[in-house]
C-alpha positions as CSV (number, residue, x, y, z in Angstrom):
1,M,82.7,193.6,199.4
2,N,84.2,190.6,201.8
3,N,83.8,191.6,205.3
4,N,84.8,187.9,205.7
5,K,88.1,187.2,208.2
6,N,88.5,183.7,207.6
7,P,90.4,183.3,204.3
8,N,88.9,179.7,203.4
9,I,85.6,180.9,203.0
10,I,84.3,182.7,200.0
11,A,81.2,184.9,201.1
12,I,78.1,185.1,198.4
13,D,78.8,188.7,197.6
14,E,82.1,188.8,196.6
15,K,83.1,189.7,192.9
16,V,84.8,186.4,192.1
17,C,84.2,183.2,189.5
18,Y,82.5,181.0,192.2
19,N,79.6,184.1,192.4
20,C,79.8,184.4,188.6
21,K,76.4,183.6,186.6
22,H,78.6,182.6,184.0
23,R,80.0,179.0,186.0
24,I,79.4,175.7,185.3
25,W,80.3,173.2,188.0
26,A,81.2,170.4,185.9
27,V,83.6,168.5,188.5
28,A,81.5,165.7,189.1
29,I,81.8,164.6,185.5
30,G,85.8,165.2,185.9
31,L,85.5,168.3,183.8
32,G,86.2,171.1,186.9
33,V,84.8,174.3,186.8
34,M,84.4,176.2,183.6
35,C,83.6,179.6,182.7
36,G,80.3,179.4,180.5
37,N,81.4,182.7,178.9
38,N,84.7,181.6,177.3
39,K,84.8,179.4,174.7
40,K,87.9,178.2,172.8
41,G,87.2,175.4,170.2
42,G,84.0,174.8,170.8
43,M,84.6,174.1,174.2
44,F,84.1,176.2,177.6
45,T,87.6,176.9,179.4
46,Q,88.4,176.1,182.8
47,I,88.4,179.2,185.3
48,P,91.8,179.6,186.9
49,G,90.4,179.8,190.5
50,L,87.2,180.1,192.6
51,R,88.5,183.3,193.8
52,K,89.7,185.0,190.2
53,T,87.7,187.4,188.6
54,C,87.1,189.1,185.1
55,D,85.4,191.5,182.8
56,A,82.5,189.3,182.0
57,F,81.5,188.7,186.0
58,V,77.5,189.0,186.5
59,M,76.7,187.9,190.1
60,S,74.7,184.9,190.1
61,E,70.9,185.3,190.8
62,D,70.5,181.7,192.4
63,E,69.3,182.2,195.4
64,N,70.6,178.9,196.9
65,R,73.6,179.7,196.9
66,K,75.8,179.2,200.0
67,P,79.1,180.5,200.9
68,F,82.1,178.1,200.0
69,S,84.2,176.9,202.7
70,Y,87.9,175.3,201.8
71,D,87.6,173.5,205.0
């Protein structure tokens, strides 16, 4: 799945939170990256990291998605 040799890049075919349809990118409003599938006390939970995954993973169908780079 991941043929990428650079550990700083997340490819669009990797089964990780960055590529999940449940990911909510709320960084601009100060909430970080949230999981839209998990709620605790009525609030979405933060994901532990963009490279993590879970049983609820579903590949995003967003055609505008691009590989993520930490660089």
